[in-house]
Every structure is written in structure tokens, then in C-alpha cells.
C-alpha positions in Angstrom: 16.3 39.8 -68.3 18.4 38.6 -71.2 20.5 35.5 -70.6 23.3 36.7 -72.9 26.6 36.0 -71.0 29.6 38.3 -71.0 32.8 37.3 -69.2 34.8 40.1 -67.5 38.4 40.3 -66.3 39.1 42.5 -63.3 42.2 43.8 -61.6 42.0 44.6 -57.9 44.3 45.7 -55.2 43.9 45.3 -51.4 45.6 45.9 -48.1 45.5 42.4 -46.6 45.9 43.7 -43.0 42.8 42.5 -41.2 41.5 40.5 -44.1 41.3 36.7 -44.0 42.9 36.3 -47.4 41.5 36.0 -50.9 39.5 32.7 -50.8 35.9 32.6 -49.5 35.6 31.2 -46.0 32.6 30.7 -43.7 32.2 33.6 -41.3 35.4 35.3 -42.6 36.0 38.7 -44.3 37.8 37.7 -47.5 38.4 39.6 -50.7 36.4 37.0 -52.7 33.4 37.3 -50.4 33.3 41.1 -50.7 33.7 40.9 -54.5 31.0 38.3 -54.9 28.6 40.1 -52.7 29.0 43.4 -54.6 28.9 41.7 -58.0 25.7 39.9 -57.0 24.1 43.2 -56.1 25.1 44.8 -59.4 24.0 41.9 -61.6 21.0 41.1 -59.5 21.9 37.4 -59.4 24.4 35.2 -57.5 27.8 35.9 -59.2 31.2 34.1 -58.6 34.5 35.9 -58.7 37.3 33.5 -59.6 40.8 34.7 -58.7 44.2 34.0 -60.3 45.5 32.7 -57.1 44.9 32.7 -53.3 46.6 35.0 -50.9 46.9 34.2 -47.2 45.4 36.2 -44.4 47.5 39.4 -44.1 49.0 39.2 -47.6 48.5 42.2 -49.9 48.0 42.6 -53.6 48.5 45.3 -56.2 47.7 43.1 -59.2 45.2 40.4 -58.3 43.2 39.3 -61.3 39.7 37.8 -61.2 37.0 36.9 -63.7 33.2 36.9 -63.5 30.3 36.5 -65.8 27.3 38.8 -66.3 24.0 37.9 -68.0 22.2 40.7 -69.7 24.4 43.6 -68.5 23.4 46.4 -70.8 26.1 48.9 -69.8 29.8 49.2 -70.6 32.9 48.6 -68.6 33.1 52.2 -67.3 29.7 51.9 -65.7 30.6 48.5 -64.2 33.9 49.9 -62.8 32.0 52.8 -61.2 29.6 50.4 -59.6 32.5 48.3 -58.3 34.2 51.3 -56.8 31.3 51.5 -54.2 30.3 49.2 -51.4 33.8 47.8 -50.4 35.9 48.3 -47.3 38.6 50.9 -47.9 41.2 48.1 -48.0 39.8 46.8 -51.3 39.7 48.6 -54.6 38.9 47.4 -58.1 41.3 49.1 -60.5 40.1 47.9 -63.9 37.5 45.7 -65.5 37.1 44.9 -69.1 35.3 42.3 -71.3 37.2 39.1 -72.4 36.5 36.0 -74.4 34.3 33.4 -72.8 37.2 30.9 -72.4 39.4 33.3 -70.4 40.1 32.0 -66.9 41.9 34.1 -64.3 43.8 31.2 -62.9 44.2 28.7 -65.8 45.0 31.4 -68.4 47.7 32.8 -66.3 51.3 32.4 -67.6 53.0 33.5 -64.4 53.1 35.7 -61.4 55.3 38.3 -59.7 55.6 38.6 -56.0 57.4 41.4 -54.0 58.4 41.0 -50.4 59.7 43.9 -48.3 61.8 43.7 -45.2 63.1 46.4 -42.9 66.5 46.1 -41.3 66.0 47.2 -37.7 62.4 48.2 -36.8 59.9 49.7 -39.3 58.1 52.8 -38.3 54.3 52.6 -37.6 53.5 53.8 -41.1 55.3 50.9 -42.8 55.2 48.0 -40.3 52.0 46.6 -41.7 53.7 46.2 -45.1 57.2 45.0 -44.1 58.9 42.4 -42.0 60.8 44.2 -39.3 64.0 42.2 -38.9 65.2 43.8 -35.7 68.8 44.1 -34.7 71.6 41.8 -35.8 73.9 41.5 -38.8 72.8 40.5 -42.3 75.1 39.1 -45.0 73.6 40.7 -48.1 76.0 38.8 -50.4 75.0 35.5 -48.9 71.3 36.4 -49.2 71.7 37.3 -52.9 73.5 34.0 -53.5 70.8 32.1 -51.7 68.1 33.8 -53.8 69.8 32.6 -57.0 69.5 29.0 -55.8 65.8 29.1 -56.6 66.3 30.1 -60.3 65.3 27.4 -62.7 62.9 24.4 -62.6 62.8 22.6 -59.2 60.6 20.5 -57.0 59.6 23.1 -54.3 57.8 20.6 -52.0 60.2 21.5 -49.2 59.2 25.1 -49.5 55.5 24.6 -49.5 53.0 24.0 -46.7 53.6 20.2 -46.9 50.3 19.3 -45.2 48.2 21.4 -47.7 49.8 20.5 -51.0 47.7 17.4 -51.6 48.1 16.0 -55.1 49.3 19.3 -56.7 52.5 19.0 -58.8 55.2 20.7 -56.7 57.5 21.5 -59.7 57.7 25.1 -60.5 60.0 27.3 -62.7 61.4 30.5 -61.3 62.6 33.1 -63.8 63.5 35.9 -61.4 64.8 35.9 -57.8 66.7 38.9 -56.6 67.1 41.6 -54.0 67.4 45.4 -54.1 68.5 47.5 -51.2 67.6 51.1 -50.4 69.0 52.1 -47.1 67.4 49.8 -44.5 64.7 48.6 -46.9 65.2 45.3 -48.6 63.0 44.3 -51.5 62.8 40.8 -52.8 61.3 40.1 -56.2 60.4 36.8 -57.7 58.7 35.8 -60.9 57.7 32.3 -61.9 55.2 30.2 -63.7 53.4 29.5 -60.4 53.8 29.2 -56.7 52.7 26.7 -54.1 50.8 27.5 -50.9 53.1 29.7 -48.7 56.1 29.0 -51.1 57.2 32.6 -51.4 57.1 33.2 -47.6 59.1 30.1 -47.0 61.7 31.1 -49.7 62.1 34.5 -48.1 62.3 32.9 -44.6 65.1 30.6 -45.8 67.0 33.4 -47.5 66.9 35.5 -44.3 68.2 32.5 -42.3 71.1 32.4 -44.7 71.7 36.2 -44.2 71.7 35.6 -40.4 74.2 32.8 -40.6 71.7 30.2 -39.6 71.8 28.3 -42.9 73.7 28.4 -46.1 72.9 28.3 -49.8 74.1 24.6 -50.1 71.4 23.6 -47.6 68.7 25.3 -49.7 70.0 23.6 -52.8 69.9 20.2 -50.9 66.2 20.8 -50.1 65.5 21.4 -53.8 67.4 18.2 -54.7 65.8 16.1 -52.0 62.5 17.9 -51.3 61.2 15.2 -48.9 64.3 15.6 -46.6 64.1 17.1 -43.2 64.6 20.9 -42.9 67.4 21.4 -40.5 68.0 24.6 -38.6 65.7 27.5 -37.7 64.2 28.0 -41.1 60.8 29.7 -40.9 58.1 31.2 -43.1 58.4 35.0 -43.4 55.3 36.8 -41.9 52.5 37.7 -44.3 52.6 41.5 -43.9 55.7 41.9 -46.1 54.3 40.0 -49.1 52.4 41.5 -52.0 51.1 39.8 -55.2 52.4 42.4 -57.6 51.3 41.1 -61.0 49.7 38.2 -62.8 50.9 37.6 -66.3 48.3 36.6 -68.9 
């Protein structure tokens, strides 16, 4: 077999319900594990699939990007895509795959990401509950939520909105270009775009904004956490549950 290497960029979507997230784990059903097993079958050698970012268990993706390398693959991208459309659980689908330069890296070449989070005022029906956070009964101040979302715009230290125990030595400074809500009846959709996100950062941002909408916090307290990220989080701020979150797009 030829050792000529070709790097590929792939786009995949997945329903995170029942999956253990993106990153490979021992004895766990992760998207990376399924991809690597299938790619290794196709290329007849052990093959790594490197993602643009990790998604937690239960989190979905429409636009997850990964790269992989083939050695001696003599067929085009259409044949590879057809091969990748087989052998996966119904929850995972490879949407595109195409050749790229050898220095392309799904994670390090990314310029930014877009996440979408959906919430349901009241209780979501069974066909939507796996993709939305059902907020239940109770008032929500939409104007306060929109003002709270705007607090995150710009460049800040988001340590307070990360999983503090998992951040390690990573730089917690991120730049957020978009942070806004749209409302369609009882469906609330939050969209954020930025140059990168920390572990669980979007879910903590959404949880904080909802707390503001419920009158349990205010936008000033969120701003204070950005100004003093090592301070204590007061009040009932929580991470939003994973089912409402979707990695919508990775910008390269």
C-alpha cells in the first residue's frame, strides 16, 4: 500500500442524546470513537479523527468539524463520503468530507465557533424535549435576559463561567462577538459566536442569563464575575442542561 498521505476535513452532525460526548473515553460511546473505528475500517489502518472541539455528553452538533489522514487512498471524496455514511448509529451522520492541505488542523485552524441553545417556556412536548431546556412555569423577564446576554460581548476573562476544576492551565480569556436571543412563541433561542469557549462555558452563560430572567440575579452580578473571575458566585446560578445546546458551526 502506498504511504502517500492525504489530509481530509469532515463535517458531521449528531444527536447527543445517549452519547457520551465527542471525546474518546474508555468503555464509552463517543462520537470520536465511532468515527475512528469506521475510518480505521475504511483505510485499513488505525486512524485518528481530531475534532474542532469537545462537546459534553448529551450536547448536539450540526457543524462539528474533524480532520483525519489517509495513506494510499485511491478514491475520491465522494467514495469516502459514501463509505462514511455506513456503519454509524442513526444519531451520527457525516455530512461532508473533502481534501485539505497537510497543515490544516480542525482545532488549531479554527477562527471561531457558533453555539445555539434552545429553551422552552413551560414544558416541551415529547418530540422536542431532548433538544430544549424545559423551563417550566414561572415568569421570565425577556428584557432583563437580553441585557444580561449583552454583558458577555467583548473580550473577558471567563474563568467564572467555566468548569473551574477542569480548566487547568488554559487561558480563560475569550472574545464574544455575538450574544443574543430570539423568541418564537414559547421557544427561546440563544445564539453566541466567539473565538473560542471554555469547558461548559456556554451552558454556564445560559444558566446565568436564565437566572437573571427569573429575578434570581442581575446583569451587574454577571459583569462583576467577569471583572473578578475568581470571586464567589452568589445566588442560584447553574449550568443549563446539555440537551438544549448545539454546536452549530465552526469557522475556519
